[in-house]
CHARMM internal coordinates of N, CA and C (Angstrom, degrees):
IC EDIT
DIST 1 N 1 CA 1.3453
DIST 1 CA 1 C 1.5407
ANGL 1 N 1 CA 1 C 110.06
DIST 1 C 2 N 1.2730
ANGL 1 CA 1 C 2 N 111.07
DIHE 1 N 1 CA 1 C 2 N -50.52
DIST 2 N 2 CA 1.4996
ANGL 1 C 2 N 2 CA 121.28
DIHE 1 CA 1 C 2 N 2 CA 178.52
DIST 2 CA 2 C 1.5257
ANGL 2 N 2 CA 2 C 114.25
DIHE 1 C 2 N 2 CA 2 C -55.43
DIST 2 C 3 N 1.3293
ANGL 2 CA 2 C 3 N 113.72
DIHE 2 N 2 CA 2 C 3 N -43.87
DIST 3 N 3 CA 1.4262
ANGL 2 C 3 N 3 CA 121.85
DIHE 2 CA 2 C 3 N 3 CA 179.44
DIST 3 CA 3 C 1.5268
ANGL 3 N 3 CA 3 C 110.19
DIHE 2 C 3 N 3 CA 3 C -64.39
DIST 3 C 4 N 1.2363
ANGL 3 CA 3 C 4 N 121.92
DIHE 3 N 3 CA 3 C 4 N -42.26
DIST 4 N 4 CA 1.4110
ANGL 3 C 4 N 4 CA 127.96
DIHE 3 CA 3 C 4 N 4 CA 174.99
DIST 4 CA 4 C 1.4606
ANGL 4 N 4 CA 4 C 115.66
DIHE 3 C 4 N 4 CA 4 C -60.64
DIST 4 C 5 N 1.3337
ANGL 4 CA 4 C 5 N 116.03
DIHE 4 N 4 CA 4 C 5 N -40.79
DIST 5 N 5 CA 1.5173
ANGL 4 C 5 N 5 CA 119.68
DIHE 4 CA 4 C 5 N 5 CA 173.42
DIST 5 CA 5 C 1.5185
ANGL 5 N 5 CA 5 C 113.86
DIHE 4 C 5 N 5 CA 5 C -68.41
DIST 5 C 6 N 1.3195
ANGL 5 CA 5 C 6 N 115.04
DIHE 5 N 5 CA 5 C 6 N -35.75
DIST 6 N 6 CA 1.4507
ANGL 5 C 6 N 6 CA 119.29
DIHE 5 CA 5 C 6 N 6 CA 178.63
DIST 6 CA 6 C 1.5356
ANGL 6 N 6 CA 6 C 110.73
DIHE 5 C 6 N 6 CA 6 C -66.86
DIST 6 C 7 N 1.4097
ANGL 6 CA 6 C 7 N 108.46
DIHE 6 N 6 CA 6 C 7 N -47.40
DIST 7 N 7 CA 1.5345
ANGL 6 C 7 N 7 CA 112.09
DIHE 6 CA 6 C 7 N 7 CA 176.31
DIST 7 CA 7 C 1.5342
ANGL 7 N 7 CA 7 C 116.48
DIHE 6 C 7 N 7 CA 7 C -57.57
DIST 7 C 8 N 1.3399
ANGL 7 CA 7 C 8 N 111.09
DIHE 7 N 7 CA 7 C 8 N -43.47
DIST 8 N 8 CA 1.4978
ANGL 7 C 8 N 8 CA 115.82
DIHE 7 CA 7 C 8 N 8 CA 174.77
DIST 8 CA 8 C 1.4561
ANGL 8 N 8 CA 8 C 113.77
DIHE 7 C 8 N 8 CA 8 C -60.61
DIST 8 C 9 N 1.3025
ANGL 8 CA 8 C 9 N 118.71
DIHE 8 N 8 CA 8 C 9 N -44.05
DIST 9 N 9 CA 1.4104
ANGL 8 C 9 N 9 CA 121.71
DIHE 8 CA 8 C 9 N 9 CA 178.74
DIST 9 CA 9 C 1.5216
ANGL 9 N 9 CA 9 C 115.00
DIHE 8 C 9 N 9 CA 9 C -62.60
DIST 9 C 10 N 1.3619
ANGL 9 CA 9 C 10 N 116.56
DIHE 9 N 9 CA 9 C 10 N -37.63
DIST 10 N 10 CA 1.4433
ANGL 9 C 10 N 10 CA 120.86
DIHE 9 CA 9 C 10 N 10 CA 176.76
DIST 10 CA 10 C 1.5391
ANGL 10 N 10 CA 10 C 112.76
DIHE 9 C 10 N 10 CA 10 C -67.71
DIST 10 C 11 N 1.3529
ANGL 10 CA 10 C 11 N 111.63
DIHE 10 N 10 CA 10 C 11 N -43.20
DIST 11 N 11 CA 1.4083
ANGL 10 C 11 N 11 CA 116.88
DIHE 10 CA 10 C 11 N 11 CA 179.57
DIST 11 CA 11 C 1.4876
ANGL 11 N 11 CA 11 C 111.51
DIHE 10 C 11 N 11 CA 11 C -60.22
DIST 11 C 12 N 1.4533
ANGL 11 CA 11 C 12 N 116.20
DIHE 11 N 11 CA 11 C 12 N -44.23
DIST 12 N 12 CA 1.4628
ANGL 11 C 12 N 12 CA 119.48
DIHE 11 CA 11 C 12 N 12 CA -179.32
DIST 12 CA 12 C 1.4549
ANGL 12 N 12 CA 12 C 109.07
DIHE 11 C 12 N 12 CA 12 C -62.88
DIST 12 C 13 N 1.4040
ANGL 12 CA 12 C 13 N 121.63
DIHE 12 N 12 CA 12 C 13 N -43.63
DIST 13 N 13 CA 1.4252
ANGL 12 C 13 N 13 CA 123.27
DIHE 12 CA 12 C 13 N 13 CA -173.38
DIST 13 CA 13 C 1.5898
ANGL 13 N 13 CA 13 C 104.37
DIHE 12 C 13 N 13 CA 13 C -68.34
DIST 13 C 14 N 1.2275
ANGL 13 CA 13 C 14 N 122.41
DIHE 13 N 13 CA 13 C 14 N -34.29
DIST 14 N 14 CA 1.4226
ANGL 13 C 14 N 14 CA 125.86
DIHE 13 CA 13 C 14 N 14 CA -178.56
DIST 14 CA 14 C 1.6167
ANGL 14 N 14 CA 14 C 107.32
DIHE 13 C 14 N 14 CA 14 C -63.17
DIST 14 C 15 N 1.3215
ANGL 14 CA 14 C 15 N 114.11
DIHE 14 N 14 CA 14 C 15 N -45.21
DIST 15 N 15 CA 1.4849
ANGL 14 C 15 N 15 CA 120.10
DIHE 14 CA 14 C 15 N 15 CA -174.57
DIST 15 CA 15 C 1.5950
ANGL 15 N 15 CA 15 C 109.47
DIHE 14 C 15 N 15 CA 15 C -71.93
DIST 15 C 16 N 1.2887
ANGL 15 CA 15 C 16 N 111.44
DIHE 15 N 15 CA 15 C 16 N -37.46
DIST 16 N 16 CA 1.5550
ANGL 15 C 16 N 16 CA 116.64
DIHE 15 CA 15 C 16 N 16 CA -179.68
DIST 16 CA 16 C 1.5117
ANGL 16 N 16 CA 16 C 105.94
DIHE 15 C 16 N 16 CA 16 C -69.07
DIST 16 C 17 N 1.3598
ANGL 16 CA 16 C 17 N 119.27
DIHE 16 N 16 CA 16 C 17 N -42.72
DIST 17 N 17 CA 1.4042
ANGL 16 C 17 N 17 CA 123.65
DIHE 16 CA 16 C 17 N 17 CA -178.16
DIST 17 CA 17 C 1.5565
ANGL 17 N 17 CA 17 C 114.32
DIHE 16 C 17 N 17 CA 17 C -64.92
DIST 17 C 18 N 1.3860
ANGL 17 CA 17 C 18 N 113.00
DIHE 17 N 17 CA 17 C 18 N -33.05
DIST 18 N 18 CA 1.4839
ANGL 17 C 18 N 18 CA 116.14
DIHE 17 CA 17 C 18 N 18 CA -175.02
DIST 18 CA 18 C 1.5768
ANGL 18 N 18 CA 18 C 109.13
DIHE 17 C 18 N 18 CA 18 C -86.55
DIST 18 C 19 N 1.2279
ANGL 18 CA 18 C 19 N 116.85
DIHE 18 N 18 CA 18 C 19 N -5.68
DIST 19 N 19 CA 1.4817
ANGL 18 C 19 N 19 CA 119.36
DIHE 18 CA 18 C 19 N 19 CA -178.31
DIST 19 CA 19 C 1.5912
ANGL 19 N 19 CA 19 C 108.14
DIHE 18 C 19 N 19 CA 19 C -89.76
DIST 19 C 20 N 1.2512
ANGL 19 CA 19 C 20 N 116.17
DIHE 19 N 19 CA 19 C 20 N 75.97
DIST 20 N 20 CA 1.4649
ANGL 19 C 20 N 20 CA 119.24
DIHE 19 CA 19 C 20 N 20 CA -179.85
DIST 20 CA 20 C 1.5649
ANGL 20 N 20 CA 20 C 110.35
DIHE 19 C 20 N 20 CA 20 C -82.29
DIST 20 C 21 N 1.3242
ANGL 20 CA 20 C 21 N 117.30
DIHE 20 N 20 CA 20 C 21 N 144.26
DIST 21 N 21 CA 1.4902
ANGL 20 C 21 N 21 CA 117.27
DIHE 20 CA 20 C 21 N 21 CA 179.44
DIST 21 CA 21 C 1.4422
ANGL 21 N 21 CA 21 C 111.85
DIHE 20 C 21 N 21 CA 21 C -72.50
DIST 21 C 22 N 1.2582
ANGL 21 CA 21 C 22 N 115.50
DIHE 21 N 21 CA 21 C 22 N 144.58
DIST 22 N 22 CA 1.6085
ANGL 21 C 22 N 22 CA 121.55
DIHE 21 CA 21 C 22 N 22 CA 173.63
DIST 22 CA 22 C 1.5046
ANGL 22 N 22 CA 22 C 111.49
DIHE 21 C 22 N 22 CA 22 C -78.93
DIST 22 C 23 N 1.2752
ANGL 22 CA 22 C 23 N 119.25
DIHE 22 N 22 CA 22 C 23 N 105.94
DIST 23 N 23 CA 1.4465
ANGL 22 C 23 N 23 CA 123.77
DIHE 22 CA 22 C 23 N 23 CA -175.89
DIST 23 CA 23 C 1.5040
ANGL 23 N 23 CA 23 C 105.31
DIHE 22 C 23 N 23 CA 23 C -93.87
DIST 23 C 24 N 1.3244
ANGL 23 CA 23 C 24 N 114.32
DIHE 23 N 23 CA 23 C 24 N 132.99
DIST 24 N 24 CA 1.5258
ANGL 23 C 24 N 24 CA 119.90
DIHE 23 CA 23 C 24 N 24 CA 175.26
DIST 24 CA 24 C 1.5441
ANGL 24 N 24 CA 24 C 109.52
DIHE 23 C 24 N 24 CA 24 C -90.04
DIST 24 C 25 N 1.3108
ANGL 24 CA 24 C 25 N 111.84
DIHE 24 N 24 CA 24 C 25 N 157.47
DIST 25 N 25 CA 1.4145
ANGL 24 C 25 N 25 CA 119.59
DIHE 24 CA 24 C 25 N 25 CA -179.55
DIST 25 CA 25 C 1.5637
ANGL 25 N 25 CA 25 C 113.64
DIHE 24 C 25 N 25 CA 25 C -70.46
DIST 25 C 26 N 1.3413
ANGL 25 CA 25 C 26 N 114.31
DIHE 25 N 25 CA 25 C 26 N -42.84
DIST 26 N 26 CA 1.4567
ANGL 25 C 26 N 26 CA 118.69
DIHE 25 CA 25 C 26 N 26 CA 179.75
DIST 26 CA 26 C 1.5087
ANGL 26 N 26 CA 26 C 105.48
DIHE 25 C 26 N 26 CA 26 C -169.97
DIST 26 C 27 N 1.3413
ANGL 26 CA 26 C 27 N 112.79
DIHE 26 N 26 CA 26 C 27 N -170.91
DIST 27 N 27 CA 1.4218
ANGL 26 C 27 N 27 CA 123.41
DIHE 26 CA 26 C 27 N 27 CA -178.52
DIST 27 CA 27 C 1.5238
ANGL 27 N 27 CA 27 C 108.60
DIHE 26 C 27 N 27 CA 27 C -75.82
DIST 27 C 28 N 1.2959
ANGL 27 CA 27 C 28 N 119.60
DIHE 27 N 27 CA 27 C 28 N 130.37
DIST 28 N 28 CA 1.4841
ANGL 27 C 28 N 28 CA 124.25
DIHE 27 CA 27 C 28 N 28 CA 172.17
DIST 28 CA 28 C 1.4936
ANGL 28 N 28 CA 28 C 110.55
DIHE 27 C 28 N 28 CA 28 C -100.74
DIST 28 C 29 N 1.3198
ANGL 28 CA 28 C 29 N 111.11
DIHE 28 N 28 CA 28 C 29 N 124.21
DIST 29 N 29 CA 1.5218
ANGL 28 C 29 N 29 CA 118.55
DIHE 28 CA 28 C 29 N 29 CA -177.73
DIST 29 CA 29 C 1.4761
ANGL 29 N 29 CA 29 C 108.52
DIHE 28 C 29 N 29 CA 29 C -95.49
DIST 29 C 30 N 1.3230
ANGL 29 CA 29 C 30 N 125.26
DIHE 29 N 29 CA 29 C 30 N 115.75
DIST 30 N 30 CA 1.4026
ANGL 29 C 30 N 30 CA 124.02
DIHE 29 CA 29 C 30 N 30 CA -179.61
DIST 30 CA 30 C 1.5933
ANGL 30 N 30 CA 30 C 106.25
DIHE 29 C 30 N 30 CA 30 C -106.62
DIST 30 C 31 N 1.3146
ANGL 30 CA 30 C 31 N 114.28
DIHE 30 N 30 CA 30 C 31 N 136.90
DIST 31 N 31 CA 1.4689
ANGL 30 C 31 N 31 CA 119.27
DIHE 30 CA 30 C 31 N 31 CA 178.90
DIST 31 CA 31 C 1.5681
ANGL 31 N 31 CA 31 C 110.55
DIHE 30 C 31 N 31 CA 31 C -81.23
DIST 31 C 32 N 1.2350
ANGL 31 CA 31 C 32 N 112.05
DIHE 31 N 31 CA 31 C 32 N 159.06
DIST 32 N 32 CA 1.5614
ANGL 31 C 32 N 32 CA 116.56
DIHE 31 CA 31 C 32 N 32 CA 175.42
DIST 32 CA 32 C 1.5638
ANGL 32 N 32 CA 32 C 108.38
DIHE 31 C 32 N 32 CA 32 C -60.04
DIST 32 C 33 N 1.3509
ANGL 32 CA 32 C 33 N 111.45
DIHE 32 N 32 CA 32 C 33 N 144.14
DIST 33 N 33 CA 1.5562
ANGL 32 C 33 N 33 CA 115.37
DIHE 32 CA 32 C 33 N 33 CA 177.74
DIST 33 CA 33 C 1.5480
ANGL 33 N 33 CA 33 C 108.08
DIHE 32 C 33 N 33 CA 33 C -73.73
DIST 33 C 34 N 1.3181
ANGL 33 CA 33 C 34 N 113.17
DIHE 33 N 33 CA 33 C 34 N 151.80
DIST 34 N 34 CA 1.4741
ANGL 33 C 34 N 34 CA 116.51
DIHE 33 CA 33 C 34 N 34 CA 175.75
DIST 34 CA 34 C 1.6047
ANGL 34 N 34 CA 34 C 111.45
DIHE 33 C 34 N 34 CA 34 C -79.21
DIST 34 C 35 N 1.2527
ANGL 34 CA 34 C 35 N 116.10
DIHE 34 N 34 CA 34 C 35 N 106.77
DIST 35 N 35 CA 1.4774
ANGL 34 C 35 N 35 CA 123.60
DIHE 34 CA 34 C 35 N 35 CA 178.09
DIST 35 CA 35 C 1.4658
ANGL 35 N 35 CA 35 C 117.25
DIHE 34 C 35 N 35 CA 35 C -101.39
DIST 35 C 36 N 1.3132
ANGL 35 CA 35 C 36 N 117.45
DIHE 35 N 35 CA 35 C 36 N 16.03
DIST 36 N 36 CA 1.4233
ANGL 35 C 36 N 36 CA 118.48
DIHE 35 CA 35 C 36 N 36 CA -170.02
DIST 36 CA 36 C 1.5635
ANGL 36 N 36 CA 36 C 113.79
DIHE 35 C 36 N 36 CA 36 C -72.18
DIST 36 C 37 N 1.3625
ANGL 36 CA 36 C 37 N 114.96
DIHE 36 N 36 CA 36 C 37 N -19.54
DIST 37 N 37 CA 1.5528
ANGL 36 C 37 N 37 CA 119.10
DIHE 36 CA 36 C 37 N 37 CA -179.34
DIST 37 CA 37 C 1.6022
ANGL 37 N 37 CA 37 C 107.72
DIHE 36 C 37 N 37 CA 37 C -95.30
DIST 37 C 38 N 1.3186
ANGL 37 CA 37 C 38 N 118.75
DIHE 37 N 37 CA 37 C 38 N 1.23
DIST 38 N 38 CA 1.5123
ANGL 37 C 38 N 38 CA 121.53
DIHE 37 CA 37 C 38 N 38 CA 179.50
DIST 38 CA 38 C 1.5495
ANGL 38 N 38 CA 38 C 109.25
DIHE 37 C 38 N 38 CA 38 C -84.82
DIST 38 C 39 N 1.2613
ANGL 38 CA 38 C 39 N 117.41
DIHE 38 N 38 CA 38 C 39 N 71.42
DIST 39 N 39 CA 1.5004
ANGL 38 C 39 N 39 CA 117.57
DIHE 38 CA 38 C 39 N 39 CA -179.09
DIST 39 CA 39 C 1.5163
ANGL 39 N 39 CA 39 C 112.33
DIHE 38 C 39 N 39 CA 39 C -136.95
DIST 39 C 40 N 1.2950
ANGL 39 CA 39 C 40 N 115.95
DIHE 39 N 39 CA 39 C 40 N 27.94
DIST 40 N 40 CA 1.5516
ANGL 39 C 40 N 40 CA 118.07
DIHE 39 CA 39 C 40 N 40 CA 175.27
DIST 40 CA 40 C 1.6210
ANGL 40 N 40 CA 40 C 107.56
DIHE 39 C 40 N 40 CA 40 C -97.28
DIST 40 C 41 N 1.3260
ANGL 40 CA 40 C 41 N 111.22
DIHE 40 N 40 CA 40 C 41 N -175.35
DIST 41 N 41 CA 1.4523
ANGL 40 C 41 N 41 CA 115.40
DIHE 40 CA 40 C 41 N 41 CA -169.13
DIST 41 CA 41 C 1.5476
ANGL 41 N 41 CA 41 C 111.08
DIHE 40 C 41 N 41 CA 41 C -73.40
DIST 41 C 42 N 1.3179
ANGL 41 CA 41 C 42 N 116.24
DIHE 41 N 41 CA 41 C 42 N -13.12
DIST 42 N 42 CA 1.4609
ANGL 41 C 42 N 42 CA 121.10
DIHE 41 CA 41 C 42 N 42 CA -175.28
DIST 42 CA 42 C 1.5263
ANGL 42 N 42 CA 42 C 108.15
DIHE 41 C 42 N 42 CA 42 C -88.15
DIST 42 C 43 N 1.3952
ANGL 42 CA 42 C 43 N 118.38
DIHE 42 N 42 CA 42 C 43 N -22.30
DIST 43 N 43 CA 1.4579
ANGL 42 C 43 N 43 CA 120.11
DIHE 42 CA 42 C 43 N 43 CA -178.14
DIST 43 CA 43 C 1.5219
ANGL 43 N 43 CA 43 C 113.73
DIHE 42 C 43 N 43 CA 43 C -112.70
DIST 43 C 44 N 1.4209
ANGL 43 CA 43 C 44 N 116.53
DIHE 43 N 43 CA 43 C 44 N -6.82
DIST 44 N 44 CA 1.4753
ANGL 43 C 44 N 44 CA 114.18
DIHE 43 CA 43 C 44 N 44 CA 179.84
DIST 44 CA 44 C 1.5583
ANGL 44 N 44 CA 44 C 107.39
DIHE 43 C 44 N 44 CA 44 C -81.92
DIST 44 C 45 N 1.3026
ANGL 44 CA 44 C 45 N 113.16
DIHE 44 N 44 CA 44 C 45 N 118.02
DIST 45 N 45 CA 1.5401
ANGL 44 C 45 N 45 CA 115.29
DIHE 44 CA 44 C 45 N 45 CA -172.49
DIST 45 CA 45 C 1.5646
ANGL 45 N 45 CA 45 C 107.88
DIHE 44 C 45 N 45 CA 45 C -133.58
DIST 45 C 46 N 1.2460
ANGL 45 CA 45 C 46 N 117.50
DIHE 45 N 45 CA 45 C 46 N 86.46
DIST 46 N 46 CA 1.4684
ANGL 45 C 46 N 46 CA 118.42
DIHE 45 CA 45 C 46 N 46 CA 175.65
DIST 46 CA 46 C 1.5346
ANGL 46 N 46 CA 46 C 112.78
DIHE 45 C 46 N 46 CA 46 C -71.29
DIST 46 C 47 N 1.1749
ANGL 46 CA 46 C 47 N 124.03
DIHE 46 N 46 CA 46 C 47 N -27.11
DIST 47 N 47 CA 1.5241
ANGL 46 C 47 N 47 CA 130.99
DIHE 46 CA 46 C 47 N 47 CA 178.65
DIST 47 CA 47 C 1.4936
ANGL 47 N 47 CA 47 C 115.49
DIHE 46 C 47 N 47 CA 47 C -100.34
DIST 47 C 48 N 1.3912
ANGL 47 CA 47 C 48 N 116.77
DIHE 47 N 47 CA 47 C 48 N 7.16
DIST 48 N 48 CA 1.4404
ANGL 47 C 48 N 48 CA 116.50
DIHE 47 CA 47 C 48 N 48 CA -173.09
DIST 48 CA 48 C 1.4806
ANGL 48 N 48 CA 48 C 114.63
DIHE 47 C 48 N 48 CA 48 C 88.62
DIST 48 C 49 N 1.2776
ANGL 48 CA 48 C 49 N 121.09
DIHE 48 N 48 CA 48 C 49 N -9.51
DIST 49 N 49 CA 1.4235
ANGL 48 C 49 N 49 CA 126.88
DIHE 48 CA 48 C 49 N 49 CA 175.18
DIST 49 CA 49 C 1.4894
ANGL 49 N 49 CA 49 C 111.45
DIHE 48 C 49 N 49 CA 49 C -132.09
DIST 49 C 50 N 1.4003
ANGL 49 CA 49 C 50 N 117.07
DIHE 49 N 49 CA 49 C 50 N 132.73
DIST 50 N 50 CA 1.4729
ANGL 49 C 50 N 50 CA 112.14
DIHE 49 CA 49 C 50 N 50 CA -177.15
DIST 50 CA 50 C 1.5104
ANGL 50 N 50 CA 50 C 110.38
DIHE 49 C 50 N 50 CA 50 C -69.37
DIST 50 C 51 N 1.4136
ANGL 50 CA 50 C 51 N 115.58
DIHE 50 N 50 CA 50 C 51 N 98.78
DIST 51 N 51 CA 1.3558
ANGL 50 C 51 N 51 CA 122.85
DIHE 50 CA 50 C 51 N 51 CA -170.71
DIST 51 CA 51 C 1.4743
ANGL 51 N 51 CA 51 C 114.83
DIHE 50 C 51 N 51 CA 51 C -66.40
DIST 51 C 52 N 1.2596
ANGL 51 CA 51 C 52 N 118.76
DIHE 51 N 51 CA 51 C 52 N -49.07
DIST 52 N 52 CA 1.5190
ANGL 51 C 52 N 52 CA 121.95
DIHE 51 CA 51 C 52 N 52 CA -179.63
DIST 52 CA 52 C 1.4979
ANGL 52 N 52 CA 52 C 111.62
DIHE 51 C 52 N 52 CA 52 C -63.15
DIST 52 C 53 N 1.3217
ANGL 52 CA 52 C 53 N 114.98
DIHE 52 N 52 CA 52 C 53 N -42.43
DIST 53 N 53 CA 1.5733
ANGL 52 C 53 N 53 CA 116.46
DIHE 52 CA 52 C 53 N 53 CA 176.80
DIST 53 CA 53 C 1.5042
ANGL 53 N 53 CA 53 C 111.72
DIHE 52 C 53 N 53 CA 53 C -68.13
DIST 53 C 54 N 1.3442
ANGL 53 CA 53 C 54 N 121.81
DIHE 53 N 53 CA 53 C 54 N -32.97
DIST 54 N 54 CA 1.3704
ANGL 53 C 54 N 54 CA 123.61
DIHE 53 CA 53 C 54 N 54 CA 176.69
DIST 54 CA 54 C 1.5445
ANGL 54 N 54 CA 54 C 112.84
DIHE 53 C 54 N 54 CA 54 C -70.07
DIST 54 C 55 N 1.2970
ANGL 54 CA 54 C 55 N 116.21
DIHE 54 N 54 CA 54 C 55 N -41.76
DIST 55 N 55 CA 1.5455
ANGL 54 C 55 N 55 CA 119.75
DIHE 54 CA 54 C 55 N 55 CA 174.10
DIST 55 CA 55 C 1.5145
ANGL 55 N 55 CA 55 C 107.89
DIHE 54 C 55 N 55 CA 55 C -61.73
DIST 55 C 56 N 1.2308
ANGL 55 CA 55 C 56 N 122.48
DIHE 55 N 55 CA 55 C 56 N -44.37
DIST 56 N 56 CA 1.4050
ANGL 55 C 56 N 56 CA 126.29
DIHE 55 CA 55 C 56 N 56 CA -170.32
DIST 56 CA 56 C 1.5816
ANGL 56 N 56 CA 56 C 105.47
DIHE 55 C 56 N 56 CA 56 C -69.53
DIST 56 C 57 N 1.2980
ANGL 56 CA 56 C 57 N 116.88
DIHE 56 N 56 CA 56 C 57 N -39.74
DIST 57 N 57 CA 1.4833
ANGL 56 C 57 N 57 CA 123.33
DIHE 56 CA 56 C 57 N 57 CA 179.65
DIST 57 CA 57 C 1.5662
ANGL 57 N 57 CA 57 C 109.46
DIHE 56 C 57 N 57 CA 57 C -66.93
DIST 57 C 58 N 1.2998
ANGL 57 CA 57 C 58 N 117.31
DIHE 57 N 57 CA 57 C 58 N -46.80
DIST 58 N 58 CA 1.4615
ANGL 57 C 58 N 58 CA 121.94
DIHE 57 CA 57 C 58 N 58 CA 178.02
DIST 58 CA 58 C 1.5643
ANGL 58 N 58 CA 58 C 110.63
DIHE 57 C 58 N 58 CA 58 C -62.11
DIST 58 C 59 N 1.3211
ANGL 58 CA 58 C 59 N 116.79
DIHE 58 N 58 CA 58 C 59 N -41.63
DIST 59 N 59 CA 1.3665
ANGL 58 C 59 N 59 CA 115.98
DIHE 58 CA 58 C 59 N 59 CA -179.87
DIST 59 CA 59 C 1.5651
ANGL 59 N 59 CA 59 C 117.29
DIHE 58 C 59 N 59 CA 59 C -73.39
DIST 59 C 60 N 1.2793
ANGL 59 CA 59 C 60 N 116.29
DIHE 59 N 59 CA 59 C 60 N -16.50
DIST 60 N 60 CA 1.4777
ANGL 59 C 60 N 60 CA 123.28
DIHE 59 CA 59 C 60 N 60 CA 170.57
DIST 60 CA 60 C 1.4690
ANGL 60 N 60 CA 60 C 108.71
DIHE 59 C 60 N 60 CA 60 C -73.57
DIST 60 C 61 N 1.2501
ANGL 60 CA 60 C 61 N 122.39
DIHE 60 N 60 CA 60 C 61 N -34.19
DIST 61 N 61 CA 1.4627
ANGL 60 C 61 N 61 CA 124.53
DIHE 60 CA 60 C 61 N 61 CA -179.57
DIST 61 CA 61 C 1.4369
ANGL 61 N 61 CA 61 C 109.85
DIHE 60 C 61 N 61 CA 61 C -55.29
DIST 61 C 62 N 1.4077
ANGL 61 CA 61 C 62 N 121.63
DIHE 61 N 61 CA 61 C 62 N -49.47
DIST 62 N 62 CA 1.3831
ANGL 61 C 62 N 62 CA 124.01
DIHE 61 CA 61 C 62 N 62 CA -179.49
DIST 62 CA 62 C 1.4961
ANGL 62 N 62 CA 62 C 114.09
DIHE 61 C 62 N 62 CA 62 C -61.84
DIST 62 C 63 N 1.3632
ANGL 62 CA 62 C 63 N 114.86
DIHE 62 N 62 CA 62 C 63 N -34.78
DIST 63 N 63 CA 1.4475
ANGL 62 C 63 N 63 CA 121.45
DIHE 62 CA 62 C 63 N 63 CA -179.11
DIST 63 CA 63 C 1.4940
ANGL 63 N 63 CA 63 C 107.36
DIHE 62 C 63 N 63 CA 63 C -68.82
DIST 63 C 64 N 1.2637
ANGL 63 CA 63 C 64 N 122.77
DIHE 63 N 63 CA 63 C 64 N -33.84
DIST 64 N 64 CA 1.4214
ANGL 63 C 64 N 64 CA 123.13
DIHE 63 CA 63 C 64 N 64 CA -178.37
DIST 64 CA 64 C 1.4945
ANGL 64 N 64 CA 64 C 112.98
DIHE 63 C 64 N 64 CA 64 C -86.99
DIST 64 C 65 N 1.3403
ANGL 64 CA 64 C 65 N 122.93
DIHE 64 N 64 CA 64 C 65 N -16.99
DIST 65 N 65 CA 1.4306
ANGL 64 C 65 N 65 CA 124.73
DIHE 64 CA 64 C 65 N 65 CA 175.89
DIST 65 CA 65 C 1.4978
ANGL 65 N 65 CA 65 C 108.61
DIHE 64 C 65 N 65 CA 65 C -85.83
DIST 65 C 66 N 1.2573
ANGL 65 CA 65 C 66 N 121.78
DIHE 65 N 65 CA 65 C 66 N -32.29
DIST 66 N 66 CA 1.5951
ANGL 65 C 66 N 66 CA 118.93
DIHE 65 CA 65 C 66 N 66 CA -176.64
DIST 66 CA 66 C 1.4789
ANGL 66 N 66 CA 66 C 109.87
DIHE 65 C 66 N 66 CA 66 C -119.27
END
COOR INIT
IC SEED 1 N 1 CA 1 C
IC BUILD
């Protein structure tokens, strides 16, 4: 019993000791992506959901089923 506890404690200490944090060199500044070409029905989303693309997709489901 004692040997099992000591072994478990040593394994836990080794795992915790091996888990070093990943340190970054500095702050990375990322520019805004170019979204000028995202103006089709699949990306136009006035309500947060591409409404026209979603309606077209749902209407195509019924056409494929029947």
